[in-house]
PyMOL commands that place a pseudoatom at each C-alpha (Angstrom):
pseudoatom trace, name=CA, resn=UNK, resi=1, chain=A, elem=C, hetatm=0, pos=[30.238, -13.760, 11.503]
pseudoatom trace, name=CA, resn=UNK, resi=2, chain=A, elem=C, hetatm=0, pos=[31.229, -17.306, 9.989]
pseudoatom trace, name=CA, resn=UNK, resi=3, chain=A, elem=C, hetatm=0, pos=[28.148, -17.180, 7.456]
pseudoatom trace, name=CA, resn=UNK, resi=4, chain=A, elem=C, hetatm=0, pos=[29.350, -13.902, 6.320]
pseudoatom trace, name=CA, resn=UNK, resi=5, chain=A, elem=C, hetatm=0, pos=[33.305, -15.321, 6.024]
pseudoatom trace, name=CA, resn=UNK, resi=6, chain=A, elem=C, hetatm=0, pos=[31.838, -18.150, 3.945]
pseudoatom trace, name=CA, resn=UNK, resi=7, chain=A, elem=C, hetatm=0, pos=[30.225, -16.038, 1.566]
pseudoatom trace, name=CA, resn=UNK, resi=8, chain=A, elem=C, hetatm=0, pos=[33.121, -13.101, 1.143]
pseudoatom trace, name=CA, resn=UNK, resi=9, chain=A, elem=C, hetatm=0, pos=[36.069, -14.570, 2.385]
pseudoatom trace, name=CA, resn=UNK, resi=10, chain=A, elem=C, hetatm=0, pos=[38.171, -12.876, 5.591]
pseudoatom trace, name=CA, resn=UNK, resi=11, chain=A, elem=C, hetatm=0, pos=[40.209, -10.114, 3.813]
pseudoatom trace, name=CA, resn=UNK, resi=12, chain=A, elem=C, hetatm=0, pos=[40.047, -6.724, 6.096]
pseudoatom trace, name=CA, resn=UNK, resi=13, chain=A, elem=C, hetatm=0, pos=[37.432, -5.134, 3.857]
pseudoatom trace, name=CA, resn=UNK, resi=14, chain=A, elem=C, hetatm=0, pos=[34.869, -7.955, 3.968]
pseudoatom trace, name=CA, resn=UNK, resi=15, chain=A, elem=C, hetatm=0, pos=[35.457, -8.521, 7.806]
pseudoatom trace, name=CA, resn=UNK, resi=16, chain=A, elem=C, hetatm=0, pos=[34.922, -4.618, 8.116]
pseudoatom trace, name=CA, resn=UNK, resi=17, chain=A, elem=C, hetatm=0, pos=[31.956, -4.694, 5.796]
pseudoatom trace, name=CA, resn=UNK, resi=18, chain=A, elem=C, hetatm=0, pos=[30.687, -7.728, 7.961]
pseudoatom trace, name=CA, resn=UNK, resi=19, chain=A, elem=C, hetatm=0, pos=[30.919, -5.826, 10.777]
pseudoatom trace, name=CA, resn=UNK, resi=20, chain=A, elem=C, hetatm=0, pos=[29.302, -3.118, 9.563]
pseudoatom trace, name=CA, resn=UNK, resi=21, chain=A, elem=C, hetatm=0, pos=[25.951, -5.036, 8.997]
pseudoatom trace, name=CA, resn=UNK, resi=22, chain=A, elem=C, hetatm=0, pos=[25.787, -6.152, 12.424]
pseudoatom trace, name=CA, resn=UNK, resi=23, chain=A, elem=C, hetatm=0, pos=[26.145, -3.305, 13.774]
pseudoatom trace, name=CA, resn=UNK, resi=24, chain=A, elem=C, hetatm=0, pos=[23.031, -2.224, 11.554]
pseudoatom trace, name=CA, resn=UNK, resi=25, chain=A, elem=C, hetatm=0, pos=[21.246, -4.794, 12.091]
pseudoatom trace, name=CA, resn=UNK, resi=26, chain=A, elem=C, hetatm=0, pos=[21.652, -3.972, 15.618]
pseudoatom trace, name=CA, resn=UNK, resi=27, chain=A, elem=C, hetatm=0, pos=[20.284, -0.612, 15.790]
pseudoatom trace, name=CA, resn=UNK, resi=28, chain=A, elem=C, hetatm=0, pos=[18.130, 0.021, 18.902]
pseudoatom trace, name=CA, resn=UNK, resi=29, chain=A, elem=C, hetatm=0, pos=[15.352, 1.474, 17.014]
pseudoatom trace, name=CA, resn=UNK, resi=30, chain=A, elem=C, hetatm=0, pos=[14.614, -2.167, 15.374]
pseudoatom trace, name=CA, resn=UNK, resi=31, chain=A, elem=C, hetatm=0, pos=[12.354, -4.633, 17.018]
pseudoatom trace, name=CA, resn=UNK, resi=32, chain=A, elem=C, hetatm=0, pos=[11.488, -7.242, 14.524]
pseudoatom trace, name=CA, resn=UNK, resi=33, chain=A, elem=C, hetatm=0, pos=[13.928, -6.700, 11.394]
pseudoatom trace, name=CA, resn=UNK, resi=34, chain=A, elem=C, hetatm=0, pos=[17.186, -7.276, 13.905]
pseudoatom trace, name=CA, resn=UNK, resi=35, chain=A, elem=C, hetatm=0, pos=[19.925, -9.983, 14.234]
pseudoatom trace, name=CA, resn=UNK, resi=36, chain=A, elem=C, hetatm=0, pos=[17.117, -12.229, 14.967]
pseudoatom trace, name=CA, resn=UNK, resi=37, chain=A, elem=C, hetatm=0, pos=[15.373, -11.546, 11.881]
pseudoatom trace, name=CA, resn=UNK, resi=38, chain=A, elem=C, hetatm=0, pos=[18.914, -12.394, 9.747]
pseudoatom trace, name=CA, resn=UNK, resi=39, chain=A, elem=C, hetatm=0, pos=[19.671, -15.488, 11.420]
pseudoatom trace, name=CA, resn=UNK, resi=40, chain=A, elem=C, hetatm=0, pos=[15.768, -16.715, 10.807]
pseudoatom trace, name=CA, resn=UNK, resi=41, chain=A, elem=C, hetatm=0, pos=[15.751, -15.802, 7.185]
pseudoatom trace, name=CA, resn=UNK, resi=42, chain=A, elem=C, hetatm=0, pos=[19.729, -17.674, 6.703]
pseudoatom trace, name=CA, resn=UNK, resi=43, chain=A, elem=C, hetatm=0, pos=[18.337, -20.724, 8.701]
pseudoatom trace, name=CA, resn=UNK, resi=44, chain=A, elem=C, hetatm=0, pos=[14.827, -21.029, 6.255]
pseudoatom trace, name=CA, resn=UNK, resi=45, chain=A, elem=C, hetatm=0, pos=[17.253, -20.613, 2.937]
pseudoatom trace, name=CA, resn=UNK, resi=46, chain=A, elem=C, hetatm=0, pos=[18.655, -23.359, 4.496]
pseudoatom trace, name=CA, resn=UNK, resi=47, chain=A, elem=C, hetatm=0, pos=[15.552, -25.324, 5.178]
pseudoatom trace, name=CA, resn=UNK, resi=48, chain=A, elem=C, hetatm=0, pos=[14.580, -24.491, 1.525]
pseudoatom trace, name=CA, resn=UNK, resi=49, chain=A, elem=C, hetatm=0, pos=[17.737, -25.657, -0.318]
pseudoatom trace, name=CA, resn=UNK, resi=50, chain=A, elem=C, hetatm=0, pos=[18.920, -28.698, 1.658]
pseudoatom trace, name=CA, resn=UNK, resi=51, chain=A, elem=C, hetatm=0, pos=[16.973, -31.895, 1.729]
pseudoatom trace, name=CA, resn=UNK, resi=52, chain=A, elem=C, hetatm=0, pos=[15.694, -32.552, 5.424]
pseudoatom trace, name=CA, resn=UNK, resi=53, chain=A, elem=C, hetatm=0, pos=[15.286, -35.782, 7.301]
pseudoatom trace, name=CA, resn=UNK, resi=54, chain=A, elem=C, hetatm=0, pos=[12.267, -34.797, 8.592]
pseudoatom trace, name=CA, resn=UNK, resi=55, chain=A, elem=C, hetatm=0, pos=[10.102, -31.812, 8.302]
pseudoatom trace, name=CA, resn=UNK, resi=56, chain=A, elem=C, hetatm=0, pos=[11.612, -28.696, 9.898]
pseudoatom trace, name=CA, resn=UNK, resi=57, chain=A, elem=C, hetatm=0, pos=[10.160, -25.059, 11.097]
pseudoatom trace, name=CA, resn=UNK, resi=58, chain=A, elem=C, hetatm=0, pos=[11.037, -21.724, 11.030]
pseudoatom trace, name=CA, resn=UNK, resi=59, chain=A, elem=C, hetatm=0, pos=[13.055, -21.634, 14.041]
pseudoatom trace, name=CA, resn=UNK, resi=60, chain=A, elem=C, hetatm=0, pos=[14.798, -17.835, 15.519]
pseudoatom trace, name=CA, resn=UNK, resi=61, chain=A, elem=C, hetatm=0, pos=[18.762, -18.574, 16.161]
pseudoatom trace, name=CA, resn=UNK, resi=62, chain=A, elem=C, hetatm=0, pos=[20.605, -16.245, 17.604]
pseudoatom trace, name=CA, resn=UNK, resi=63, chain=A, elem=C, hetatm=0, pos=[23.362, -16.105, 15.458]
pseudoatom trace, name=CA, resn=UNK, resi=64, chain=A, elem=C, hetatm=0, pos=[23.484, -17.216, 11.799]
pseudoatom trace, name=CA, resn=UNK, resi=65, chain=A, elem=C, hetatm=0, pos=[24.708, -20.425, 10.687]
pseudoatom trace, name=CA, resn=UNK, resi=66, chain=A, elem=C, hetatm=0, pos=[26.408, -21.044, 7.599]
pseudoatom trace, name=CA, resn=UNK, resi=67, chain=A, elem=C, hetatm=0, pos=[29.242, -23.505, 6.605]
pseudoatom trace, name=CA, resn=UNK, resi=68, chain=A, elem=C, hetatm=0, pos=[32.577, -22.695, 7.857]
pseudoatom trace, name=CA, resn=UNK, resi=69, chain=A, elem=C, hetatm=0, pos=[34.562, -23.177, 5.303]
pseudoatom trace, name=CA, resn=UNK, resi=70, chain=A, elem=C, hetatm=0, pos=[35.125, -19.864, 3.069]
pseudoatom trace, name=CA, resn=UNK, resi=71, chain=A, elem=C, hetatm=0, pos=[34.098, -20.362, -0.712]
pseudoatom trace, name=CA, resn=UNK, resi=72, chain=A, elem=C, hetatm=0, pos=[34.784, -18.009, -3.662]
pseudoatom trace, name=CA, resn=UNK, resi=73, chain=A, elem=C, hetatm=0, pos=[32.049, -16.095, -4.637]
pseudoatom trace, name=CA, resn=UNK, resi=74, chain=A, elem=C, hetatm=0, pos=[30.947, -16.922, -8.509]
pseudoatom trace, name=CA, resn=UNK, resi=75, chain=A, elem=C, hetatm=0, pos=[29.277, -15.466, -11.136]
pseudoatom trace, name=CA, resn=UNK, resi=76, chain=A, elem=C, hetatm=0, pos=[25.871, -16.210, -11.372]
pseudoatom trace, name=CA, resn=UNK, resi=77, chain=A, elem=C, hetatm=0, pos=[24.846, -17.670, -15.250]
pseudoatom trace, name=CA, resn=UNK, resi=78, chain=A, elem=C, hetatm=0, pos=[20.892, -16.673, -15.985]
pseudoatom trace, name=CA, resn=UNK, resi=79, chain=A, elem=C, hetatm=0, pos=[19.830, -14.274, -13.249]
pseudoatom trace, name=CA, resn=UNK, resi=80, chain=A, elem=C, hetatm=0, pos=[17.478, -16.050, -10.438]
pseudoatom trace, name=CA, resn=UNK, resi=81, chain=A, elem=C, hetatm=0, pos=[19.435, -19.657, -11.227]
pseudoatom trace, name=CA, resn=UNK, resi=82, chain=A, elem=C, hetatm=0, pos=[21.271, -21.454, -8.908]
pseudoatom trace, name=CA, resn=UNK, resi=83, chain=A, elem=C, hetatm=0, pos=[23.378, -18.736, -7.284]
pseudoatom trace, name=CA, resn=UNK, resi=84, chain=A, elem=C, hetatm=0, pos=[22.655, -19.249, -4.056]
pseudoatom trace, name=CA, resn=UNK, resi=85, chain=A, elem=C, hetatm=0, pos=[25.592, -17.032, -2.673]
pseudoatom trace, name=CA, resn=UNK, resi=86, chain=A, elem=C, hetatm=0, pos=[24.059, -14.350, -3.874]
pseudoatom trace, name=CA, resn=UNK, resi=87, chain=A, elem=C, hetatm=0, pos=[20.598, -15.083, -2.054]
pseudoatom trace, name=CA, resn=UNK, resi=88, chain=A, elem=C, hetatm=0, pos=[22.620, -15.338, 1.195]
pseudoatom trace, name=CA, resn=UNK, resi=89, chain=A, elem=C, hetatm=0, pos=[24.237, -12.487, 0.707]
pseudoatom trace, name=CA, resn=UNK, resi=90, chain=A, elem=C, hetatm=0, pos=[20.509, -10.506, -0.734]
pseudoatom trace, name=CA, resn=UNK, resi=91, chain=A, elem=C, hetatm=0, pos=[19.478, -11.926, 3.007]
pseudoatom trace, name=CA, resn=UNK, resi=92, chain=A, elem=C, hetatm=0, pos=[22.366, -10.048, 4.919]
pseudoatom trace, name=CA, resn=UNK, resi=93, chain=A, elem=C, hetatm=0, pos=[21.627, -7.018, 3.016]
pseudoatom trace, name=CA, resn=UNK, resi=94, chain=A, elem=C, hetatm=0, pos=[17.600, -6.751, 2.846]
pseudoatom trace, name=CA, resn=UNK, resi=95, chain=A, elem=C, hetatm=0, pos=[16.667, -4.836, 5.487]
pseudoatom trace, name=CA, resn=UNK, resi=96, chain=A, elem=C, hetatm=0, pos=[20.470, -3.843, 6.227]
pseudoatom trace, name=CA, resn=UNK, resi=97, chain=A, elem=C, hetatm=0, pos=[19.037, -0.098, 5.798]
pseudoatom trace, name=CA, resn=UNK, resi=98, chain=A, elem=C, hetatm=0, pos=[15.922, 0.072, 8.240]
pseudoatom trace, name=CA, resn=UNK, resi=99, chain=A, elem=C, hetatm=0, pos=[13.510, 3.390, 8.377]
pseudoatom trace, name=CA, resn=UNK, resi=100, chain=A, elem=C, hetatm=0, pos=[10.839, 1.821, 8.520]
pseudoatom trace, name=CA, resn=UNK, resi=101, chain=A, elem=C, hetatm=0, pos=[9.643, 2.991, 4.881]
pseudoatom trace, name=CA, resn=UNK, resi=102, chain=A, elem=C, hetatm=0, pos=[9.068, 0.373, 2.695]
pseudoatom trace, name=CA, resn=UNK, resi=103, chain=A, elem=C, hetatm=0, pos=[10.240, 0.050, -0.177]
pseudoatom trace, name=CA, resn=UNK, resi=104, chain=A, elem=C, hetatm=0, pos=[12.455, 2.928, 0.381]
pseudoatom trace, name=CA, resn=UNK, resi=105, chain=A, elem=C, hetatm=0, pos=[14.432, 0.746, 2.716]
pseudoatom trace, name=CA, resn=UNK, resi=106, chain=A, elem=C, hetatm=0, pos=[14.823, -1.909, 0.409]
pseudoatom trace, name=CA, resn=UNK, resi=107, chain=A, elem=C, hetatm=0, pos=[15.886, 0.130, -2.537]
pseudoatom trace, name=CA, resn=UNK, resi=108, chain=A, elem=C, hetatm=0, pos=[18.516, 1.649, -0.055]
pseudoatom trace, name=CA, resn=UNK, resi=109, chain=A, elem=C, hetatm=0, pos=[19.567, -1.383, 0.873]
pseudoatom trace, name=CA, resn=UNK, resi=110, chain=A, elem=C, hetatm=0, pos=[19.932, -2.544, -2.677]
pseudoatom trace, name=CA, resn=UNK, resi=111, chain=A, elem=C, hetatm=0, pos=[22.033, 0.588, -3.374]
pseudoatom trace, name=CA, resn=UNK, resi=112, chain=A, elem=C, hetatm=0, pos=[24.040, -0.064, 0.248]
pseudoatom trace, name=CA, resn=UNK, resi=113, chain=A, elem=C, hetatm=0, pos=[24.825, -3.651, -1.618]
pseudoatom trace, name=CA, resn=UNK, resi=114, chain=A, elem=C, hetatm=0, pos=[26.064, -2.444, -5.020]
pseudoatom trace, name=CA, resn=UNK, resi=115, chain=A, elem=C, hetatm=0, pos=[28.302, -0.200, -3.451]
pseudoatom trace, name=CA, resn=UNK, resi=116, chain=A, elem=C, hetatm=0, pos=[30.168, -2.331, -0.457]
pseudoatom trace, name=CA, resn=UNK, resi=117, chain=A, elem=C, hetatm=0, pos=[30.164, -6.017, -2.029]
pseudoatom trace, name=CA, resn=UNK, resi=118, chain=A, elem=C, hetatm=0, pos=[32.739, -4.832, -5.051]
pseudoatom trace, name=CA, resn=UNK, resi=119, chain=A, elem=C, hetatm=0, pos=[35.491, -3.763, -2.154]
pseudoatom trace, name=CA, resn=UNK, resi=120, chain=A, elem=C, hetatm=0, pos=[34.759, -7.567, -0.596]
pseudoatom trace, name=CA, resn=UNK, resi=121, chain=A, elem=C, hetatm=0, pos=[35.887, -8.818, -4.192]
pseudoatom trace, name=CA, resn=UNK, resi=122, chain=A, elem=C, hetatm=0, pos=[32.333, -9.980, -5.288]
pseudoatom trace, name=CA, resn=UNK, resi=123, chain=A, elem=C, hetatm=0, pos=[32.294, -9.963, -8.788]
pseudoatom trace, name=CA, resn=UNK, resi=124, chain=A, elem=C, hetatm=0, pos=[30.143, -7.516, -11.061]
pseudoatom trace, name=CA, resn=UNK, resi=125, chain=A, elem=C, hetatm=0, pos=[27.549, -10.080, -11.625]
pseudoatom trace, name=CA, resn=UNK, resi=126, chain=A, elem=C, hetatm=0, pos=[27.464, -11.097, -7.953]
pseudoatom trace, name=CA, resn=UNK, resi=127, chain=A, elem=C, hetatm=0, pos=[26.835, -7.697, -7.147]
pseudoatom trace, name=CA, resn=UNK, resi=128, chain=A, elem=C, hetatm=0, pos=[24.016, -7.201, -9.360]
pseudoatom trace, name=CA, resn=UNK, resi=129, chain=A, elem=C, hetatm=0, pos=[22.331, -10.228, -8.672]
pseudoatom trace, name=CA, resn=UNK, resi=130, chain=A, elem=C, hetatm=0, pos=[22.440, -9.466, -5.003]
pseudoatom trace, name=CA, resn=UNK, resi=131, chain=A, elem=C, hetatm=0, pos=[21.100, -5.980, -5.487]
pseudoatom trace, name=CA, resn=UNK, resi=132, chain=A, elem=C, hetatm=0, pos=[18.271, -7.352, -7.842]
pseudoatom trace, name=CA, resn=UNK, resi=133, chain=A, elem=C, hetatm=0, pos=[17.341, -10.025, -5.189]
pseudoatom trace, name=CA, resn=UNK, resi=134, chain=A, elem=C, hetatm=0, pos=[17.202, -7.511, -2.034]
pseudoatom trace, name=CA, resn=UNK, resi=135, chain=A, elem=C, hetatm=0, pos=[14.852, -5.445, -4.435]
pseudoatom trace, name=CA, resn=UNK, resi=136, chain=A, elem=C, hetatm=0, pos=[12.570, -8.823, -5.030]
pseudoatom trace, name=CA, resn=UNK, resi=137, chain=A, elem=C, hetatm=0, pos=[11.954, -7.835, -0.502]
pseudoatom trace, name=CA, resn=UNK, resi=138, chain=A, elem=C, hetatm=0, pos=[10.218, -4.836, -1.084]
pseudoatom trace, name=CA, resn=UNK, resi=139, chain=A, elem=C, hetatm=0, pos=[6.963, -5.960, -1.563]
pseudoatom trace, name=CA, resn=UNK, resi=140, chain=A, elem=C, hetatm=0, pos=[7.355, -9.983, -2.728]
pseudoatom trace, name=CA, resn=UNK, resi=141, chain=A, elem=C, hetatm=0, pos=[5.222, -9.727, -5.761]
pseudoatom trace, name=CA, resn=UNK, resi=142, chain=A, elem=C, hetatm=0, pos=[7.546, -8.695, -8.626]
pseudoatom trace, name=CA, resn=UNK, resi=143, chain=A, elem=C, hetatm=0, pos=[8.957, -11.920, -9.005]
pseudoatom trace, name=CA, resn=UNK, resi=144, chain=A, elem=C, hetatm=0, pos=[9.017, -13.372, -12.829]
pseudoatom trace, name=CA, resn=UNK, resi=145, chain=A, elem=C, hetatm=0, pos=[8.215, -17.221, -13.317]
pseudoatom trace, name=CA, resn=UNK, resi=146, chain=A, elem=C, hetatm=0, pos=[11.191, -19.409, -12.998]
pseudoatom trace, name=CA, resn=UNK, resi=147, chain=A, elem=C, hetatm=0, pos=[12.969, -17.177, -10.718]
pseudoatom trace, name=CA, resn=UNK, resi=148, chain=A, elem=C, hetatm=0, pos=[14.273, -19.524, -8.481]
pseudoatom trace, name=CA, resn=UNK, resi=149, chain=A, elem=C, hetatm=0, pos=[16.753, -17.528, -6.117]
pseudoatom trace, name=CA, resn=UNK, resi=150, chain=A, elem=C, hetatm=0, pos=[14.064, -15.092, -5.793]
pseudoatom trace, name=CA, resn=UNK, resi=151, chain=A, elem=C, hetatm=0, pos=[11.641, -17.629, -4.808]
pseudoatom trace, name=CA, resn=UNK, resi=152, chain=A, elem=C, hetatm=0, pos=[13.956, -18.949, -2.467]
pseudoatom trace, name=CA, resn=UNK, resi=153, chain=A, elem=C, hetatm=0, pos=[14.552, -15.355, -0.984]
pseudoatom trace, name=CA, resn=UNK, resi=154, chain=A, elem=C, hetatm=0, pos=[11.189, -14.303, -0.832]
pseudoatom trace, name=CA, resn=UNK, resi=155, chain=A, elem=C, hetatm=0, pos=[10.142, -17.599, 0.986]
pseudoatom trace, name=CA, resn=UNK, resi=156, chain=A, elem=C, hetatm=0, pos=[12.836, -17.365, 3.426]
pseudoatom trace, name=CA, resn=UNK, resi=157, chain=A, elem=C, hetatm=0, pos=[11.830, -13.705, 4.082]
pseudoatom trace, name=CA, resn=UNK, resi=158, chain=A, elem=C, hetatm=0, pos=[8.028, -15.012, 5.079]
pseudoatom trace, name=CA, resn=UNK, resi=159, chain=A, elem=C, hetatm=0, pos=[8.876, -18.032, 7.117]
pseudoatom trace, name=CA, resn=UNK, resi=160, chain=A, elem=C, hetatm=0, pos=[8.099, -16.101, 10.077]
pseudoatom trace, name=CA, resn=UNK, resi=161, chain=A, elem=C, hetatm=0, pos=[4.426, -16.195, 9.187]
pseudoatom trace, name=CA, resn=UNK, resi=162, chain=A, elem=C, hetatm=0, pos=[4.152, -19.348, 10.225]
pseudoatom trace, name=CA, resn=UNK, resi=163, chain=A, elem=C, hetatm=0, pos=[6.632, -19.970, 12.871]
pseudoatom trace, name=CA, resn=UNK, resi=164, chain=A, elem=C, hetatm=0, pos=[5.532, -20.488, 16.681]
pseudoatom trace, name=CA, resn=UNK, resi=165, chain=A, elem=C, hetatm=0, pos=[6.577, -17.027, 17.350]
pseudoatom trace, name=CA, resn=UNK, resi=166, chain=A, elem=C, hetatm=0, pos=[4.396, -15.448, 15.213]
pseudoatom trace, name=CA, resn=UNK, resi=167, chain=A, elem=C, hetatm=0, pos=[2.349, -13.357, 18.513]
pseudoatom trace, name=CA, resn=UNK, resi=168, chain=A, elem=C, hetatm=0, pos=[5.676, -11.962, 19.246]
pseudoatom trace, name=CA, resn=UNK, resi=169, chain=A, elem=C, hetatm=0, pos=[6.791, -11.166, 15.589]
pseudoatom trace, name=CA, resn=UNK, resi=170, chain=A, elem=C, hetatm=0, pos=[3.323, -9.474, 15.343]
pseudoatom trace, name=CA, resn=UNK, resi=171, chain=A, elem=C, hetatm=0, pos=[3.986, -7.184, 18.803]
pseudoatom trace, name=CA, resn=UNK, resi=172, chain=A, elem=C, hetatm=0, pos=[7.613, -6.042, 17.114]
pseudoatom trace, name=CA, resn=UNK, resi=173, chain=A, elem=C, hetatm=0, pos=[5.836, -5.030, 14.149]
pseudoatom trace, name=CA, resn=UNK, resi=174, chain=A, elem=C, hetatm=0, pos=[3.675, -2.768, 16.304]
pseudoatom trace, name=CA, resn=UNK, resi=175, chain=A, elem=C, hetatm=0, pos=[6.212, -1.396, 18.221]
pseudoatom trace, name=CA, resn=UNK, resi=176, chain=A, elem=C, hetatm=0, pos=[8.430, -0.776, 15.012]
pseudoatom trace, name=CA, resn=UNK, resi=177, chain=A, elem=C, hetatm=0, pos=[5.003, 1.305, 14.020]
pseudoatom trace, name=CA, resn=UNK, resi=178, chain=A, elem=C, hetatm=0, pos=[4.750, 2.605, 17.288]
pseudoatom trace, name=CA, resn=UNK, resi=179, chain=A, elem=C, hetatm=0, pos=[4.496, 6.516, 15.928]
pseudoatom trace, name=CA, resn=UNK, resi=180, chain=A, elem=C, hetatm=0, pos=[1.171, 5.558, 14.036]
pseudoatom trace, name=CA, resn=UNK, resi=181, chain=A, elem=C, hetatm=0, pos=[-1.982, 5.154, 16.036]
pseudoatom trace, name=CA, resn=UNK, resi=182, chain=A, elem=C, hetatm=0, pos=[-3.635, 2.719, 16.609]
pseudoatom trace, name=CA, resn=UNK, resi=183, chain=A, elem=C, hetatm=0, pos=[-6.644, 2.679, 14.476]
pseudoatom trace, name=CA, resn=UNK, resi=184, chain=A, elem=C, hetatm=0, pos=[-4.147, 3.970, 11.519]
pseudoatom trace, name=CA, resn=UNK, resi=185, chain=A, elem=C, hetatm=0, pos=[-2.037, 1.140, 12.208]
pseudoatom trace, name=CA, resn=UNK, resi=186, chain=A, elem=C, hetatm=0, pos=[-5.020, -1.243, 12.379]
pseudoatom trace, name=CA, resn=UNK, resi=187, chain=A, elem=C, hetatm=0, pos=[-5.827, -0.535, 9.114]
pseudoatom trace, name=CA, resn=UNK, resi=188, chain=A, elem=C, hetatm=0, pos=[-3.004, -0.807, 7.466]
pseudoatom trace, name=CA, resn=UNK, resi=189, chain=A, elem=C, hetatm=0, pos=[-2.097, -3.626, 8.845]
pseudoatom trace, name=CA, resn=UNK, resi=190, chain=A, elem=C, hetatm=0, pos=[-5.137, -5.475, 8.205]
pseudoatom trace, name=CA, resn=UNK, resi=191, chain=A, elem=C, hetatm=0, pos=[-5.341, -4.540, 4.964]
pseudoatom trace, name=CA, resn=UNK, resi=192, chain=A, elem=C, hetatm=0, pos=[-1.545, -6.291, 4.372]
pseudoatom trace, name=CA, resn=UNK, resi=193, chain=A, elem=C, hetatm=0, pos=[-2.909, -9.138, 5.243]
pseudoatom trace, name=CA, resn=UNK, resi=194, chain=A, elem=C, hetatm=0, pos=[-6.249, -9.474, 3.418]
pseudoatom trace, name=CA, resn=UNK, resi=195, chain=A, elem=C, hetatm=0, pos=[-3.789, -9.169, 0.549]
pseudoatom trace, name=CA, resn=UNK, resi=196, chain=A, elem=C, hetatm=0, pos=[-1.439, -11.500, 1.812]
pseudoatom trace, name=CA, resn=UNK, resi=197, chain=A, elem=C, hetatm=0, pos=[-4.790, -13.816, 2.339]
pseudoatom trace, name=CA, resn=UNK, resi=198, chain=A, elem=C, hetatm=0, pos=[-6.142, -13.462, -0.867]
pseudoatom trace, name=CA, resn=UNK, resi=199, chain=A, elem=C, hetatm=0, pos=[-2.816, -14.718, -2.702]
pseudoatom trace, name=CA, resn=UNK, resi=200, chain=A, elem=C, hetatm=0, pos=[-3.809, -18.171, -4.157]
pseudoatom trace, name=CA, resn=UNK, resi=201, chain=A, elem=C, hetatm=0, pos=[0.200, -19.621, -2.397]
pseudoatom trace, name=CA, resn=UNK, resi=202, chain=A, elem=C, hetatm=0, pos=[1.621, -17.617, 0.000]
pseudoatom trace, name=CA, resn=UNK, resi=203, chain=A, elem=C, hetatm=0, pos=[4.970, -19.194, -0.899]
pseudoatom trace, name=CA, resn=UNK, resi=204, chain=A, elem=C, hetatm=0, pos=[6.391, -19.681, -4.136]
pseudoatom trace, name=CA, resn=UNK, resi=205, chain=A, elem=C, hetatm=0, pos=[8.457, -22.726, -3.586]
pseudoatom trace, name=CA, resn=UNK, resi=206, chain=A, elem=C, hetatm=0, pos=[6.974, -26.479, -3.106]
pseudoatom trace, name=CA, resn=UNK, resi=207, chain=A, elem=C, hetatm=0, pos=[9.051, -27.155, 0.054]
pseudoatom trace, name=CA, resn=UNK, resi=208, chain=A, elem=C, hetatm=0, pos=[7.711, -23.929, 1.719]
pseudoatom trace, name=CA, resn=UNK, resi=209, chain=A, elem=C, hetatm=0, pos=[4.342, -24.354, 0.977]
pseudoatom trace, name=CA, resn=UNK, resi=210, chain=A, elem=C, hetatm=0, pos=[4.558, -28.037, 2.217]
pseudoatom trace, name=CA, resn=UNK, resi=211, chain=A, elem=C, hetatm=0, pos=[6.133, -26.355, 5.381]
pseudoatom trace, name=CA, resn=UNK, resi=212, chain=A, elem=C, hetatm=0, pos=[4.963, -23.569, 6.641]
pseudoatom trace, name=CA, resn=UNK, resi=213, chain=A, elem=C, hetatm=0, pos=[1.802, -22.562, 4.187]
pseudoatom trace, name=CA, resn=UNK, resi=214, chain=A, elem=C, hetatm=0, pos=[-0.952, -23.838, 6.106]
pseudoatom trace, name=CA, resn=UNK, resi=215, chain=A, elem=C, hetatm=0, pos=[0.150, -22.530, 9.577]
pseudoatom trace, name=CA, resn=UNK, resi=216, chain=A, elem=C, hetatm=0, pos=[1.114, -19.038, 7.886]
pseudoatom trace, name=CA, resn=UNK, resi=217, chain=A, elem=C, hetatm=0, pos=[-2.519, -18.737, 6.981]
pseudoatom trace, name=CA, resn=UNK, resi=218, chain=A, elem=C, hetatm=0, pos=[-4.126, -19.652, 10.263]
pseudoatom trace, name=CA, resn=UNK, resi=219, chain=A, elem=C, hetatm=0, pos=[-1.686, -17.642, 12.013]
pseudoatom trace, name=CA, resn=UNK, resi=220, chain=A, elem=C, hetatm=0, pos=[-2.898, -14.172, 9.324]
pseudoatom trace, name=CA, resn=UNK, resi=221, chain=A, elem=C, hetatm=0, pos=[-6.363, -15.031, 9.868]
pseudoatom trace, name=CA, resn=UNK, resi=222, chain=A, elem=C, hetatm=0, pos=[-5.566, -15.137, 14.008]
pseudoatom trace, name=CA, resn=UNK, resi=223, chain=A, elem=C, hetatm=0, pos=[-4.134, -11.932, 14.028]
pseudoatom trace, name=CA, resn=UNK, resi=224, chain=A, elem=C, hetatm=0, pos=[-6.815, -10.232, 11.216]
pseudoatom trace, name=CA, resn=UNK, resi=225, chain=A, elem=C, hetatm=0, pos=[-9.807, -11.630, 13.717]
pseudoatom trace, name=CA, resn=UNK, resi=226, chain=A, elem=C, hetatm=0, pos=[-7.631, -9.632, 16.435]
pseudoatom trace, name=CA, resn=UNK, resi=227, chain=A, elem=C, hetatm=0, pos=[-7.131, -6.190, 14.585]
pseudoatom trace, name=CA, resn=UNK, resi=228, chain=A, elem=C, hetatm=0, pos=[-10.956, -6.346, 13.712]
pseudoatom trace, name=CA, resn=UNK, resi=229, chain=A, elem=C, hetatm=0, pos=[-12.240, -6.877, 16.923]
pseudoatom trace, name=CA, resn=UNK, resi=230, chain=A, elem=C, hetatm=0, pos=[-10.205, -4.133, 18.114]
for i in range(1, 230): cmd.bond("trace and resi %d" % i, "trace and resi %d" % (i + 1))
show_as sticks, trace
zoom trace
């Protein structure tokens, strides 16, 4: 909750909204899109926006870690340029609604951000930028050239692909789609992996490519091979 308070303050409305988000991320039907994923995305954002003293890997902290001192939300200038508060808010909201319906989940999560953030005192521009960023995570393929903030969020969301816990991530994804027969899941998941592997670069930011690109491709290639072998 400290990271949330650092973004929006500790008014009753802001604290209530933070508690609601934590409750949503802790819903029992989730297996991968959990508080652990939220914390990992926030940590990855920090990895991409601070100067590391040595190479780092995506981690899976037990709770979000953010600056402890509350900061005032500010209006963004040009969308996608330098509004890291909106990037972090978008991380909090990007899977706030999760029913296993790609695209629709992100749209409803963006709408939730648009409805809730004004109550927390976030300026109109910050609300709009947060919702825009949330929608980008639906497919990770609608980024405009020069969209720095969108690139940071999307790269952070995909940091798990390079993590040491990739096998656990893949199992959790399968559990979230337990209602899908094995053959259909293998076909759909394989298509997703092939699409990602066919891209010239999985990550948009230079730092993410340096940190995670090679490991992520190796992890996905291994999973694809397992799916193909049955």
